[in-house]
C-alpha positions as CSV (number, residue, x, y, z in Angstrom):
1,M,24.6,-31.8,-55.1
2,N,24.6,-28.4,-53.3
3,I,24.7,-29.1,-49.6
4,H,23.9,-25.5,-48.8
5,K,20.2,-26.2,-49.8
6,F,19.6,-28.3,-46.6
7,P,19.8,-25.5,-44.1
8,L,17.2,-23.6,-46.2
9,I,14.8,-26.6,-46.2
10,S,15.2,-26.9,-42.3
11,I,14.5,-23.3,-41.8
12,F,11.4,-23.7,-44.0
13,F,10.0,-26.6,-41.9
14,I,10.7,-24.7,-38.7
15,C,8.8,-21.8,-39.9
16,I,5.8,-24.0,-40.8
17,I,5.9,-25.7,-37.4
18,S,6.1,-22.2,-35.7
19,I,3.1,-20.9,-37.8
20,N,1.0,-24.0,-36.9
21,S,1.9,-23.6,-33.3
22,Y,0.9,-19.9,-33.3
23,I,-2.3,-20.8,-35.0
24,S,-3.2,-23.5,-32.5
25,I,-2.3,-21.2,-29.5
26,G,-4.3,-18.5,-31.2
27,F,-7.3,-20.8,-31.7
28,T,-7.1,-22.1,-28.2
29,Q,-7.1,-18.7,-26.8
30,T,-10.0,-17.6,-29.0
31,V,-12.1,-20.7,-27.9
32,N,-11.3,-20.0,-24.2
33,F,-12.3,-16.4,-24.7
34,Y,-15.6,-17.4,-26.1
35,Y,-16.1,-20.0,-23.4
36,D,-15.3,-17.6,-20.6
37,R,-17.6,-15.0,-22.1
38,G,-20.4,-17.7,-22.5
39,V,-20.1,-18.7,-18.8
40,E,-20.3,-15.1,-17.8
41,K,-23.5,-14.6,-19.9
42,L,-24.9,-17.8,-18.3
43,K,-24.3,-16.4,-14.9
44,N,-26.1,-13.2,-15.9
45,K,-29.0,-15.2,-17.3
46,Q,-28.4,-14.1,-20.9
47,Y,-29.2,-17.5,-22.2
48,D,-29.5,-16.9,-25.8
49,D,-26.2,-15.0,-26.0
50,A,-24.5,-17.7,-23.9
51,I,-25.8,-20.4,-26.4
52,K,-24.2,-18.5,-29.3
53,D,-20.8,-18.5,-27.7
54,F,-21.0,-22.2,-26.7
55,T,-22.2,-23.1,-30.2
56,Y,-19.3,-21.3,-31.7
57,I,-16.9,-23.4,-29.6
58,T,-18.7,-26.8,-30.3
59,E,-18.5,-26.0,-34.0
60,K,-14.8,-25.4,-33.8
61,N,-14.0,-28.1,-31.3
62,P,-16.5,-31.1,-30.9
63,D,-14.5,-32.3,-28.0
64,Y,-14.9,-29.2,-25.8
65,Y,-17.3,-31.2,-23.4
66,E,-17.7,-28.1,-21.0
67,A,-19.2,-26.1,-23.9
68,F,-21.8,-28.8,-24.5
69,H,-22.6,-29.1,-20.8
70,D,-23.0,-25.4,-20.2
71,R,-25.1,-25.0,-23.2
72,G,-27.3,-27.8,-22.1
73,I,-27.8,-25.7,-18.8
74,A,-28.8,-22.7,-20.9
75,Y,-31.3,-24.7,-22.9
76,L,-32.7,-26.0,-19.5
77,A,-33.2,-22.5,-18.3
78,L,-35.2,-21.7,-21.6
79,Q,-37.2,-25.0,-21.0
80,K,-35.8,-26.5,-24.2
81,T,-35.5,-30.0,-22.7
82,E,-34.8,-32.1,-25.8
83,L,-31.9,-29.8,-26.8
84,A,-30.6,-29.8,-23.4
85,L,-30.7,-33.6,-23.3
86,K,-28.8,-33.9,-26.7
87,D,-26.0,-31.4,-25.3
88,F,-25.6,-33.5,-22.0
89,T,-25.3,-36.6,-24.1
90,S,-22.7,-35.0,-26.4
91,A,-20.8,-33.8,-23.3
92,I,-20.7,-37.4,-22.0
93,K,-19.5,-38.8,-25.4
94,A,-16.7,-36.2,-25.3
95,N,-15.8,-37.1,-21.7
96,N,-17.5,-40.2,-20.2
97,N,-16.2,-39.3,-16.7
98,Y,-17.9,-36.0,-16.6
99,Y,-20.3,-36.7,-13.7
100,S,-22.0,-33.3,-13.9
101,A,-23.4,-34.1,-17.4
102,Y,-24.8,-37.5,-16.0
103,L,-26.4,-35.6,-13.1
104,H,-28.3,-33.1,-15.3
105,R,-29.2,-35.8,-17.9
106,A,-30.6,-37.9,-15.1
107,D,-32.8,-34.9,-14.0
108,I,-34.1,-34.6,-17.4
109,Y,-34.9,-38.3,-17.6
110,I,-36.9,-38.1,-14.4
111,K,-38.9,-35.1,-15.9
112,L,-39.6,-37.2,-18.9
113,K,-40.5,-40.2,-16.6
114,K,-37.6,-42.3,-18.0
115,N,-36.6,-43.3,-14.4
116,K,-34.7,-46.5,-15.5
117,L,-32.4,-44.4,-17.7
118,A,-32.0,-41.9,-14.8
119,I,-31.0,-44.7,-12.4
120,K,-28.3,-45.9,-15.0
121,D,-26.9,-42.3,-15.0
122,Y,-26.8,-42.2,-11.2
123,E,-25.0,-45.6,-11.2
124,Q,-22.4,-44.1,-13.6
125,I,-21.9,-41.0,-11.3
126,I,-21.3,-43.4,-8.3
127,K,-18.7,-45.4,-10.3
128,I,-17.0,-42.1,-11.0
129,K,-17.5,-40.5,-7.6
130,P,-18.3,-43.2,-5.0
131,D,-18.8,-40.7,-2.2
132,Y,-21.0,-38.4,-4.1
133,C,-24.0,-38.2,-1.7
134,K,-26.5,-36.6,-4.0
135,A,-26.3,-39.5,-6.4
136,Y,-27.4,-41.9,-3.6
137,E,-30.1,-39.5,-2.5
138,K,-31.5,-39.3,-6.1
139,R,-31.2,-42.9,-6.8
140,G,-32.9,-43.8,-3.6
141,E,-35.9,-41.7,-4.2
142,L,-36.3,-43.3,-7.6
143,Y,-36.1,-46.8,-6.1
144,F,-38.6,-45.6,-3.3
145,Y,-41.2,-44.4,-5.8
146,A,-40.7,-47.7,-7.8
147,E,-41.5,-49.6,-4.5
148,N,-38.1,-51.2,-4.6
149,F,-37.8,-50.5,-0.9
150,E,-34.8,-52.7,-0.2
151,Q,-32.6,-50.8,-2.7
152,A,-34.0,-47.4,-1.6
153,L,-33.2,-48.3,2.0
154,N,-29.6,-49.1,1.0
155,D,-29.2,-45.8,-0.8
156,F,-30.7,-43.7,1.8
157,T,-28.5,-45.3,4.5
158,K,-25.4,-44.7,2.4
159,A,-26.4,-41.0,2.0
160,I,-26.9,-40.7,5.7
161,E,-23.5,-42.3,6.3
162,L,-22.0,-39.6,4.0
163,N,-23.6,-37.0,6.3
164,T,-26.4,-35.8,4.1
165,I,-28.2,-32.7,5.4
166,N,-31.3,-33.4,3.2
167,A,-34.2,-33.8,5.7
168,E,-36.3,-35.7,3.1
169,I,-33.7,-38.6,3.0
170,F,-34.3,-39.2,6.7
171,Y,-38.1,-38.9,6.1
172,F,-38.1,-41.4,3.2
173,R,-36.1,-43.9,5.2
174,A,-38.4,-43.5,8.2
175,I,-41.4,-44.3,5.8
176,I,-39.6,-47.6,4.9
177,F,-39.0,-48.4,8.5
178,H,-42.7,-47.7,9.3
179,R,-43.8,-50.1,6.5
180,E,-41.7,-52.7,8.1
181,K,-43.2,-51.9,11.5
182,Q,-39.8,-50.8,12.8
183,Y,-41.5,-47.8,14.6
184,Q,-38.7,-46.7,16.9
185,P,-36.1,-46.4,14.0
186,A,-38.7,-44.5,12.1
187,I,-39.2,-42.1,15.0
188,N,-35.4,-41.6,15.3
189,D,-35.2,-40.6,11.6
190,L,-38.2,-38.4,11.7
191,T,-36.8,-36.6,14.7
192,Q,-33.6,-36.0,12.7
193,A,-35.7,-34.7,9.7
194,I,-37.4,-32.2,12.0
195,K,-34.1,-31.0,13.4
196,L,-32.9,-30.3,9.9
197,K,-36.2,-28.8,8.8
198,P,-38.2,-27.6,11.9
199,D,-41.3,-26.8,9.7
200,Y,-41.5,-30.2,8.1
201,A,-45.2,-30.9,8.7
202,D,-45.3,-34.3,7.1
203,A,-42.5,-35.4,9.4
204,Y,-44.5,-34.4,12.4
205,Y,-47.6,-36.3,11.2
206,Q,-45.6,-39.4,10.3
207,R,-43.8,-39.4,13.8
208,G,-47.1,-39.0,15.4
209,F,-48.4,-42.0,13.5
210,S,-45.3,-44.0,14.6
211,Y,-45.9,-43.2,18.1
212,Y,-49.6,-44.1,17.7
213,N,-48.6,-47.6,16.5
214,L,-46.3,-48.0,19.6
215,Q,-49.4,-47.1,21.6
216,Q,-47.5,-44.0,22.9
217,Y,-50.6,-41.9,22.5
218,K,-49.3,-39.1,24.9
219,K,-46.4,-38.5,22.5
220,A,-48.5,-38.9,19.3
221,I,-51.0,-36.1,20.3
222,P,-48.5,-33.2,20.2
223,D,-47.2,-34.3,16.8
224,F,-50.6,-34.6,15.4
225,N,-51.5,-31.0,16.8
226,K,-48.2,-29.7,15.2
227,A,-49.1,-31.2,11.8
228,V,-52.6,-29.7,12.0
229,E,-51.1,-26.3,12.9
230,M,-49.0,-26.6,9.8
231,N,-52.1,-27.2,7.7
232,I,-52.0,-30.9,7.4
233,I,-55.9,-31.3,7.6
234,N,-57.5,-34.4,6.5
235,K,-59.8,-37.2,7.6
236,E,-57.0,-39.5,8.6
237,I,-55.2,-37.2,11.0
238,Y,-58.4,-36.3,12.8
239,F,-59.2,-40.0,13.2
240,Y,-55.9,-41.0,14.8
241,R,-55.8,-37.9,16.9
242,A,-59.3,-38.6,18.1
243,N,-58.3,-42.2,18.9
244,A,-55.1,-41.1,20.7
245,Y,-57.3,-38.7,22.9
246,F,-59.6,-41.6,23.5
247,E,-57.0,-44.0,24.6
248,E,-55.5,-41.2,26.9
249,K,-59.0,-40.8,28.4
250,K,-59.2,-37.2,27.2
251,Y,-62.7,-37.6,26.2
252,A,-63.8,-33.8,25.6
253,P,-61.2,-33.3,22.8
254,A,-61.9,-36.9,21.4
255,I,-65.5,-35.9,21.1
256,K,-64.6,-32.7,19.2
257,D,-62.4,-34.7,16.7
258,Y,-65.0,-37.4,16.2
259,S,-67.7,-34.8,15.8
260,L,-65.5,-33.2,13.1
261,L,-65.2,-36.5,11.3
262,I,-68.9,-36.9,11.3
263,T,-70.0,-33.3,10.4
264,K,-67.3,-32.2,8.0
265,Y,-66.2,-35.6,6.5
266,R,-69.5,-37.3,6.6
267,S,-68.0,-40.4,8.3
268,K,-70.3,-43.4,8.6
269,D,-67.6,-45.4,10.3
270,T,-69.2,-47.3,13.2
271,D,-66.0,-47.0,15.2
272,V,-66.2,-43.2,15.2
273,Y,-69.8,-43.3,16.5
274,F,-69.1,-46.0,19.0
275,K,-66.0,-44.3,20.5
276,R,-67.9,-41.0,20.6
277,G,-70.7,-42.7,22.3
278,I,-68.3,-44.2,24.9
279,S,-66.7,-40.7,25.4
280,Y,-70.2,-39.2,26.0
281,N,-70.8,-42.0,28.6
282,N,-67.6,-41.0,30.3
283,T,-68.5,-37.3,30.3
284,N,-72.0,-38.0,31.7
285,Q,-73.7,-37.2,28.4
286,Y,-75.9,-40.3,28.5
287,K,-78.6,-39.2,26.1
288,L,-76.0,-38.2,23.4
289,A,-74.3,-41.5,24.0
290,V,-77.6,-43.3,23.4
291,K,-78.0,-41.6,20.1
292,D,-74.5,-42.6,19.0
293,F,-75.0,-46.3,19.9
294,N,-78.4,-46.1,18.1
295,K,-76.4,-45.0,15.0
296,V,-73.9,-47.8,15.3
297,L,-76.8,-50.3,15.5
298,I,-78.4,-48.9,12.4
299,Y,-75.2,-49.8,10.5
300,D,-74.6,-53.1,12.3
301,R,-77.3,-54.8,14.2
302,N,-75.0,-57.3,15.7
303,H,-72.5,-54.7,17.2
304,F,-72.8,-56.4,20.7
305,A,-70.5,-53.8,22.4
306,S,-72.9,-51.1,21.5
307,Y,-75.7,-53.0,23.2
308,Y,-74.0,-53.2,26.6
309,N,-72.6,-49.6,26.5
310,R,-76.1,-48.4,25.6
311,A,-77.5,-50.4,28.4
312,E,-74.9,-48.6,30.7
313,A,-76.2,-45.2,29.3
314,Y,-79.8,-46.3,29.9
315,S,-79.0,-47.4,33.5
316,K,-77.8,-43.9,34.2
317,L,-80.9,-42.2,32.9
318,G,-83.1,-43.4,35.8
319,K,-85.8,-46.0,36.6
320,A,-87.7,-45.3,33.5
321,K,-84.9,-46.7,31.3
322,E,-84.2,-49.7,33.5
323,I,-86.1,-52.2,31.3
324,L,-84.2,-50.9,28.3
325,A,-81.0,-51.3,30.0
326,M,-81.7,-54.9,31.0
327,K,-82.9,-55.7,27.6
328,D,-79.7,-54.4,26.0
329,F,-77.4,-56.2,28.5
330,S,-79.3,-59.5,27.7
331,K,-79.0,-58.8,24.0
332,A,-75.3,-58.2,24.2
333,I,-74.7,-61.4,26.2
334,E,-77.0,-63.3,23.6
335,L,-74.8,-62.1,20.8
336,K,-71.6,-62.9,22.5
337,S,-72.0,-65.2,25.5
338,D,-68.2,-65.2,26.2
339,C,-67.8,-61.4,26.3
340,P,-66.4,-60.5,29.8
341,E,-67.2,-56.8,29.2
342,A,-70.9,-57.4,28.9
343,Y,-71.1,-59.4,32.0
344,F,-69.0,-56.9,33.9
345,K,-71.2,-53.9,32.8
346,R,-74.4,-55.7,33.9
347,G,-72.6,-56.8,37.1
348,F,-71.7,-53.3,37.8
349,Y,-75.2,-52.2,37.3
350,Y,-76.5,-54.8,39.8
351,F,-73.7,-53.7,42.1
352,E,-74.9,-50.0,41.9
353,T,-78.4,-51.0,42.5
354,K,-77.4,-53.2,45.5
355,K,-78.5,-56.5,43.8
356,Y,-75.3,-58.2,45.1
357,D,-76.2,-61.8,44.4
358,L,-77.0,-61.0,40.9
359,A,-73.8,-58.8,40.6
360,I,-71.6,-61.8,42.0
361,K,-73.2,-64.0,39.3
362,D,-72.2,-61.7,36.5
363,F,-68.8,-60.8,37.9
364,S,-68.1,-64.6,38.2
365,K,-69.0,-65.1,34.5
366,A,-66.8,-62.2,33.5
367,I,-63.9,-63.7,35.6
368,K,-64.3,-66.9,33.7
369,Y,-63.3,-65.1,30.4
370,N,-61.1,-62.5,31.8
371,K,-59.3,-62.6,35.2
372,S,-59.1,-59.0,35.6
373,A,-58.1,-57.4,39.0
374,E,-61.0,-54.9,38.5
375,I,-63.6,-57.6,38.3
376,Y,-62.1,-59.5,41.2
377,Y,-62.3,-56.2,43.1
378,F,-66.0,-55.6,42.5
379,R,-67.0,-59.3,43.2
380,G,-65.0,-58.9,46.4
381,A,-66.9,-55.8,47.1
382,C,-70.3,-57.6,46.7
383,Y,-69.1,-60.3,49.1
384,Y,-68.1,-57.5,51.6
385,E,-71.5,-55.8,51.3
386,M,-73.3,-59.1,52.0
387,K,-71.2,-59.5,55.0
388,K,-72.1,-55.9,56.0
389,K,-75.7,-57.1,56.1
390,L,-74.7,-59.7,58.4
391,G,-73.0,-57.0,60.7
392,R,-76.1,-55.0,60.6
393,C,-78.2,-57.9,61.9
394,K,-75.8,-58.3,64.8
395,K,-76.0,-54.6,65.5
396,W,-79.8,-54.8,65.6
397,G,-79.7,-58.0,67.7
398,V,-81.7,-59.9,65.0
399,Q,-81.0,-63.6,64.4
400,I,-81.0,-64.8,60.8
401,A,-83.5,-67.6,60.2
402,D,-81.8,-69.2,57.1
403,C,-79.1,-68.2,54.7
404,R,-79.2,-70.9,52.2
405,Y,-81.3,-70.7,49.0
406,R,-82.9,-73.8,47.7
407,P,-85.2,-73.8,44.7
408,L,-88.8,-74.9,45.3
409,D,-88.5,-77.8,42.8
410,Q,-85.5,-79.2,44.5
411,T,-86.6,-82.6,45.9
412,F,-83.5,-83.4,48.0
413,D,-81.2,-81.7,50.5
414,N,-78.4,-83.6,52.0
415,Y,-76.3,-80.6,53.2
416,N,-73.6,-81.6,55.7
417,P,-71.4,-78.9,57.2
418,R,-68.7,-81.4,58.2
419,R,-67.5,-82.7,54.7
420,K,-66.9,-81.6,51.2
421,Q,-70.0,-81.6,49.0
422,T,-71.3,-81.0,45.4
423,N,-74.5,-80.3,43.6
424,T,-75.4,-83.8,43.8
425,D,-75.8,-83.6,47.5
426,Y,-77.5,-80.1,47.9
427,Y,-78.2,-77.0,45.7
428,I,-75.2,-74.9,45.2
429,H,-75.8,-71.5,43.6
430,P,-73.7,-71.1,40.3
431,V,-71.9,-68.0,41.8
432,W,-70.9,-69.8,45.0
433,T,-68.8,-72.8,46.0
434,D,-69.4,-75.4,48.7
435,K,-66.5,-73.9,50.7
436,Q,-68.0,-70.4,50.5
437,I,-71.4,-71.5,51.5
438,K,-70.1,-73.5,54.5
439,S,-67.9,-70.5,55.6
440,F,-70.7,-68.0,55.3
441,R,-73.3,-70.3,57.1
442,R,-70.7,-71.0,59.9
443,K,-70.4,-67.1,60.4
444,V,-74.2,-66.8,60.4
445,R,-74.5,-69.6,62.9
446,E,-71.8,-68.1,65.3
447,Q,-73.4,-64.7,65.0
448,N,-76.8,-66.2,65.9
449,I,-75.4,-67.8,69.0
450,V,-73.8,-64.5,70.1
451,I,-77.2,-62.7,69.7
452,R,-79.2,-65.5,71.3
453,H,-77.2,-65.6,74.5
454,G,-76.1,-61.9,74.6
455,F,-72.4,-62.7,74.3
456,S,-70.0,-60.0,73.1
457,F,-68.1,-62.6,70.9
458,Y,-68.2,-66.2,69.9
459,S,-66.1,-69.1,71.2
460,R,-66.9,-72.8,71.6
461,E,-66.6,-72.6,75.3
462,L,-69.2,-69.8,75.4
463,E,-71.5,-71.8,73.0
464,R,-71.3,-74.8,75.4
465,F,-71.8,-72.5,78.3
466,G,-74.9,-70.9,76.6
467,G,-76.2,-74.3,75.9
468,R,-76.0,-75.4,79.5
469,R,-77.6,-72.2,80.8
470,R,-80.4,-72.6,78.4
471,Q,-81.0,-76.2,79.5
472,T,-81.1,-75.0,83.2
473,T,-83.5,-72.2,82.3
474,N,-85.8,-74.6,80.5
475,A,-85.6,-77.2,83.4
476,S,-86.6,-74.6,85.9
């Protein structure tokens, strides 16, 4: 055995290994050269040439996941969606932790309306990169459009915690808050969305709507105005803005918006005509108000509020319309006998026409159903006006013969000023009480005594003195 052969064999193997290493290094350098060149062509939008370089690489090395990924981007740019999808899938097979490939593939799934597959890809991205904000944003949107609002809310909240600067994420979360009637959190999110995107018209509109639902009409109006300026023009926004103006008693702009709904959008909504009618009433345009209430009653013959508001308009149009006004007041009360507004409106009409006894009756009825300070005030004003009549009689030196009404068919009268009584004793008008009648009659009696004897004021001593003087005069 020739031991000198072994060094030759060793040298031979070393040569083979060196040659293989040289070939491997050379191949890697060649592949990297093509990849770098492909990336440069991709940046320069030379998509077809870039695809050729990336294809060369994938044929030589099927595990070169970046080449699949970048070729997928080139295919996307050329709108070759299916080929792009295939390349992103190949990139994931070569490296299942390559989150960018999942991201692009998810985008394609969304375009293909395969949202469930897109959600799975976003879930994988979140496993790989738990703090990747965009994945939460995108998945949240998919949940939102699938009406899975609970999951969407969780994802939007996580994205916000990760300091998203995407205004739409705040907007979407606000919509969910609004659905749940959490209007203030919705407003907070929409305010942030507007800060991030000052020309975000939908955010202004939605914030206005949230303010509206909180009955903060004064704040809702500027947001609705801003949305309209930014070309959000539809029936809904004019309706809510008109109502906001109406609630703020800004009747002129309310009329303008309600009129637009009627003329441009051909609205037949009774609420639109009704509120415009009230707005006309409050701007002294009574004839136009009557027309709008007529329109409401064409659509709904039992709309009792239109009757008493039309009656109010008639009452402002002079004596010629007085019969129509009374007819409408009565119809409103007939349709809804427990409606305080109808009694109050008719009572106010009686008050203005100085029919205080009838006004008191209606105000008392209204108070039965609504203990409003305003109604109490006007009933008190009626009592005051009746007392003023008493004062005028005193000024004129005229005694009052009787101040108690009794129907002609009343067959008994056991009135006694010294004890509490009821209707079984004597007639008590429905708008008065026994106490009120006795109090008023006492004042009338005292005033009559003052006038009869020429006193400047009343006292019991003066009453007795006057009585004695009268007896002396009669005796003489």
